[in-house]
One Martini backbone bead per residue (centre of mass of N, CA, C, O) as a GRO file, in nm:
protein
   83
    1MET     BB    1  -4.542   2.957   0.477
    2ALA     BB    2  -4.590   2.899   0.162
    3ASP     BB    3  -4.602   2.643  -0.065
    4ALA     BB    4  -4.380   2.672  -0.374
    5ARG     BB    5  -4.405   2.433  -0.558
    6GLU     BB    6  -4.368   2.309  -0.879
    7VAL     BB    7  -4.413   2.014  -0.778
    8MET     BB    8  -4.710   1.819  -0.743
    9ASN     BB    9  -4.932   1.645  -0.585
   10ILE     BB   10  -5.248   1.560  -0.542
   11ARG     BB   11  -5.295   1.711  -0.277
   12GLN     BB   12  -5.166   1.982  -0.354
   13ALA     BB   13  -5.330   2.033  -0.617
   14SER     BB   14  -5.612   2.025  -0.490
   15GLN     BB   15  -5.563   2.266  -0.305
   16TYR     BB   16  -5.483   2.471  -0.523
   17LEU     BB   17  -5.767   2.424  -0.689
   18GLY     BB   18  -6.017   2.348  -0.492
   19ILE     BB   19  -6.028   2.028  -0.485
   20SER     BB   20  -6.064   1.708  -0.485
   21PRO     BB   21  -5.883   1.429  -0.525
   22ASP     BB   22  -6.105   1.273  -0.679
   23ALA     BB   23  -6.152   1.487  -0.898
   24LEU     BB   24  -5.861   1.489  -1.001
   25TYR     BB   25  -5.851   1.196  -1.091
   26LYS     BB   26  -6.076   1.225  -1.297
   27TYR     BB   27  -5.940   1.442  -1.478
   28VAL     BB   28  -5.694   1.269  -1.543
   29SER     BB   29  -5.845   1.025  -1.673
   30GLU     BB   30  -5.982   1.238  -1.890
   31GLU     BB   31  -5.766   1.453  -1.981
   32THR     BB   32  -5.832   1.759  -1.863
   33ILE     BB   33  -5.560   1.765  -1.701
   34PRO     BB   34  -5.238   1.840  -1.642
   35ALA     BB   35  -5.014   1.551  -1.632
   36PHE     BB   36  -4.775   1.329  -1.463
   37LYS     BB   37  -4.561   1.053  -1.434
   38LEU     BB   38  -4.384   0.940  -1.134
   39GLY     BB   39  -4.385   0.649  -1.173
   40ASN     BB   40  -4.695   0.590  -0.984
   41ARG     BB   41  -4.726   0.912  -0.976
   42TRP     BB   42  -4.891   1.199  -0.975
   43LYS     BB   43  -4.807   1.509  -1.141
   44PHE     BB   44  -4.776   1.876  -1.097
   45LYS     BB   45  -4.722   2.170  -1.271
   46LYS     BB   46  -4.771   2.484  -1.182
   47SER     BB   47  -4.725   2.642  -1.450
   48ILE     BB   48  -4.923   2.463  -1.614
   49LEU     BB   49  -5.174   2.509  -1.444
   50ASP     BB   50  -5.181   2.815  -1.481
   51SER     BB   51  -5.215   2.808  -1.790
   52TRP     BB   52  -5.468   2.635  -1.795
   53MET     BB   53  -5.645   2.828  -1.628
   54GLU     BB   54  -5.623   3.068  -1.817
   55ASN     BB   55  -5.750   2.928  -2.064
   56GLN     BB   56  -6.019   2.859  -1.926
   57SER     BB   57  -6.101   3.153  -1.856
   58LEU     BB   58  -6.097   3.262  -2.149
   59SER     BB   59  -6.306   3.056  -2.271
   60SER     BB   60  -6.539   3.141  -2.058
   61GLU     BB   61  -6.562   3.454  -2.165
   62SER     BB   62  -6.716   3.380  -2.390
   63PRO     BB   63  -6.993   3.412  -2.545
   64ARG     BB   64  -7.309   3.296  -2.450
   65PRO     BB   65  -7.593   3.161  -2.484
   66ARG     BB   66  -7.887   3.224  -2.357
   67LYS     BB   67  -8.110   3.092  -2.139
   68LEU     BB   68  -8.438   3.051  -2.197
   69GLY     BB   69  -8.736   3.056  -2.120
   70LYS     BB   70  -9.044   3.019  -2.145
   71PRO     BB   71  -9.276   3.112  -2.337
   72PHE     BB   72  -9.516   3.335  -2.360
   73ARG     BB   73  -9.864   3.270  -2.291
   74THR     BB   74 -10.172   3.304  -2.399
   75MET     BB   75 -10.490   3.287  -2.375
   76ALA     BB   76 -10.728   3.140  -2.530
   77GLY     BB   77 -10.953   3.401  -2.627
   78ALA     BB   78 -10.879   3.670  -2.478
   79ASP     BB   79 -10.865   3.856  -2.745
   80SER     BB   80 -11.154   3.778  -2.883
   81LYS     BB   81 -11.368   3.920  -2.677
   82SER     BB   82 -11.334   4.233  -2.784
   83VAL     BB   83 -11.525   4.203  -3.062
   0.00000   0.00000   0.00000
């Protein structure tokens, strides 16, 4: 049966999010992801992570400008030879 704890440690939260513990520490230090300290250990509340992930997915669904490749260039003089 899956562990459905509301408060998770770094290892549990990293498994839940599908990232490495090192990446999670980085996101916590950058204040990118919601976390709190209990004593000297980082903790993550599942319901808050779920809300955070929902907000992240909604903001990433907004239309982004597409990155276009290099513009197509014709060879100089190729069109002028037909005159």
